[in-house]
N, C-alpha and C positions, 0 to 999 in steps of 0.2 A: 553279194554272196553271203550266205549264212552257214555257219558251222552246224553240223549235226553230231550228236554225241552217242547215239545208239540207233538200232533199227527202229525201235518204238518212236524215238524222236523224229526220225526220217518220215515214218508213216504219218505221224501227226502233222508235220510241216507240209507234206504233200497234199493233205486234204484240201479240196477246193481249187487245186492248181491243175490246169489242163496239161501243161508241158513242164517237165522237170528234168534237170540234169544233175547228176551227183558225181563229183570228182572224188575218187578215193586216192589219197596221195600221202607221201612221206616227205615232210618239209626238209628232211636231212638229205634227200636225194635230188641231184641236179635236174634230172628228167622231170621229176614231180614239180619242182619249182618252176621250170620252164612251162610245163603244162598249165600250172596255176596262173602264171603271168599271161599266157596266150588266151586262156578262157576269160580272165578279167578284162583284157583288151577287147575281146569279142563281145562281151556284155554291153559295152558302150555302143555297139552297132545295132543291137537288137535287145529290146526289153521284153520280148514275147515269151521268154522262157525263164523260169525260176531256177537258179543255180545254187546248189548246196555243196558243201565241202566236208569230207570226213578225213581227219588226220589219223593215220594208222596207229600212231602212238597213243591215241585217246579212245579210239573206237575199235572194238574187237568182234562185235556180233554181226555186222553187216556182211563181212567177208563170207561167213559160212552160209548165210541166207542166199546169196547170189553166186556162191562158188568163185570168189575172187582169189586168185593165187599170186597176183603181182600188182605193183603199182608203178606208175599211175594208171588208173582205170577210169573210164567215163561211162556211166550208166545213164541211159535215156528212158524216161517214163512218159507215157501218155495216159491220162486219166488213172494214174496210180499203178499202171501195169508196165513192167519192164518190156521195152520194145527193141533195145539195142544195148550191147555191152561191148566196149572197145578198149583194148589194151593200147595204151599210148606209147609209142616208141619214138624217141627223139634222137636222131643221129647228129653227130657233130659235122659241121660243113667242111 
């Protein structure tokens, strides 16, 4: 997983990547930390997708481009185009 620090940084890192996932998260939030851990574990199962992470305390411009209103959110891109946006809700067992 690589950090992204702006929308421009994301676009540059997506160049040449067929499939990309972007996790927008807040490391202060337990749901975000859980989503981060789950995605990190899933990456060990498949290396076919590049995964990037945007920390809401450091990145401010991606939200407005993709109309993100809450975190954690997972955005999926194919050939640079957004194909899915999921708000991740993690409930306590």
